N, C-alpha and C positions, 0 to 999 in steps of 0.2 A: 518522635520525642520520647525520651527516657523518663519513666515514672520513678521517683525516688521514694515512694511509699513502700515500707517493708511488707505491706499486705500484697502488693502486686509490683513486680519488677519486670520491666520490658527493656531488653537490650542485649547486646552481645559482648561476651567477655573473651578477649584474646588470651587464652590460658597457656602457660608454659608447663607442660606435664613433666613431673619429676621421674627420675629413673626408678625402676623396680616396682612400679604401680600400674595396675590396669586402668584403662580409660574409665571404666565403670566405677572403680574405687574413687577416682578423682571427682566424679560426678556426685557420688554419695556424700563426700566430704563437703562439696559446695552446697548441696541441699541442706545439710545440717547447719552450716554456717549462715546461709542466707534465709533459712526458714521458708524456702520455696519448694513447691511440688512440681511446677511446670517448667522444666528445663531439660535440655538434651545436648549432647556433644555432636559434632559434625565430622566424624572420621576417626575410627579406632586407631590407637597406637599401641604396639606391643609393650609389655613391661620393660623390655630391654631398651626401648626407644624413649626419647625425650622430645620436647619441642612443642610446636604450635597445635593447639586444639581449640577452635572457636566453640564456645559454649553459648547456647541460645537460652534466654530467659523469657518467659511469658509469650507475648505475641511474636517474638523473634523465632520461636520454634516452628512457625509456619514457613520460615525461610531456610530451615535446616537442609532440605533436599537440594535447594539451589546452591547453598554454600558447599555441599559435598561434591557438586559437579565441577567445582573450581580446579584449576591446575594446582598441583602440589610440587614442592621443591624439597629435596632431601640431601643431607650429607651423610654418607654411609661409609663405615669401615668394614671391609670384607677380609676375613682371614682365610688364606689358602691352606690346603693340606688337612682339612678336617671336614667330615660329613656327620651331621646329626639328624635326628628324626624331626626336629622342629625347623631345620634350616638356619638356626641361629646358635650362638655360643652357649645358650642356656639349656640346650637340648641334650638328649642322651646320645653319646658318641656311637656312631655306626662304623666309621672307618677313619684311619689316619694315614697320611702319606706325605712325606717330605716334598715340598714344591721346589726341589733343587734345580730342575730344568726349565723353570718358568721365567721368562724374561719379559721386558717391557713390550717388545714387539708382539709376543704371544698374547699379552693382555689386550693391547690395542686392536689386534685382529679379531679377538673374541668379542670385544665390546661392539664391534661394527654390526654384530648380529642383533643388537638390541636398540636399533634406531628406528624411529617412525612408528608405523602401525605394526604391531606384533601380536602373536597369540601366546598367551601365558597360562600355564596350568597352575591353579591356586594350590597352596600347601594344604596338607591334611590338618595341620594345626592352624585353623582359621575359624572365623565366626560364621562362615557360610553354613547353610543347612542342607541336610540330606534326609528327606522324609520327616521334616520337622525337628531333626536333631542336629545340634551344632557339630560340625566336623571335628572340632578339637575334643569334644566328649567321646566321639567314636574312636579317635586316634588314641586317647588315653586308655581306652578299653582294648587296644591292640588291633583295631580294625583298620583296614586300608580300603577306601572307597574310590573307584574310578572317578576322576574329575574331568569334565570337558574343558578344553582350552577356551579361554575368554579373550576377546579382542580388547587390547589396551593400546595406549599411544605414549611413546617416549619422545618428548619434544627435543630433549638434549640429554646427553650423558657425557660427562667430562671426567677424565682421569686427572685427579688433583695430585696424587702422590702414590708412589710404589716403593715401599721399604719392606722387602720380603720378611714375613709372609703376609703383610698387611697392604691392602689396596684401599685407597680413599677415592670415592667418586662423588660427584655432584650430579644429581638427577632431577630433571624436570619432567613430570609425567601426568597422566590423566588419572581420574578416579578409577579405582579397581586394580591399580598396579601394586603388586606385592614385591617389595624390595628383597624379602627373604627368598622368594622364588628366583629372582635375578641372581642372587648370590649362589644358590644351589645350581642353577643352570650354567652359570659361568664356571663353576668348579667342574661340572661334567665336561664342558667343552675343553677346558685346560687339562683334564685327566687326573687332577689331584684332589678334587673335592674342594668345597669352600662353604663358609657360613657367614651370616651377618654377625659381625662382632660388636657393632654399635651403630645407632641410627639417631639422627636429629632431623625432625621436620622443621625446616627453616621458613617455609611459606605455605599458606593455604589460601589461594585467591588473594584478596587485599590484606590479609592478616600475615604479619611477618614476625620473626623471632626477636628482632630488635625492640619491638613494642609489646611483647608478650609479658603477662604478669605471672610470676611464680605462684604456685598453689598456696603456700603458707601466707604470702602477702595478701592474696585475694580473700582467703578465709578471714584474716584479721580485719580487712576492710569491711566485709559483710557483718561481722560480729559487732564492730564499732559503728555500724550504719554510716560509714564514710566511703561508700562504693561508687558515688556519682562520677568520680574522675577516672574510674577504670572501666566503665561500661561504654560501649560504642553504639551509636544510633543504628536503627534497623536498616536505614537506606544505604549504609556503607556496604552491606552484603550484596546489594544489587547495583552498585555504582558503575559497574561495567556495562550495564544494559542501557540502550538508548532511551531518552525521555523527551517528553513534550510538555510545554506550558499550556494550560487550558484556562479559559475564562470561567467565571462563576456559572454563567449560563450553560456552557458546554459540560 
């Protein structure tokens, strides 16, 4: 049950993160608007990305790890012919090459390498830690740290459109999958380089983009104490798990 007392808020907000903002910045704005201290997001999105971030308030923070385990769905635009240090269009350019000899069949063949269980090397510009230090902080200092490949799962990867130099893909994947790394790896296979040009997380478990609340609207709701209709009950996060009915004695 959701408590609607401003002293304690328990529930989940299906937030639509805006472009150009870090996940932590969105969290700080929600903290100020809601006057809550106990809240957390369930899956970082890069500043270049938009879309679904479930935000847990109060008792819902206990479910954050369970929500992060959920399958994710993305729509991504990948730009061919460019390589950057961050693997996305906002990074420092390392190389440029016209993708003049890349055709639809080349892309389809390359994408077949990213199906099912795969091993992926995380990007240096990520929130992972090395000896207690975030990798992106090391990267900004000009350091390159060897990263071990990590096992992730791609449930499906669909080519939506190709209008050179832009490829649009729809990806359903597990926790821990880096779309930026996919873009970089795809560029290496094609021999022309590639970066993530834009990203929308359209789904995270039971939370989807159609029902997501824009940050500005959520802030206003909290400030006006009219947030009851935008918070989701805690049991929604675990609705995929089996359940049993028990008697009072049990």
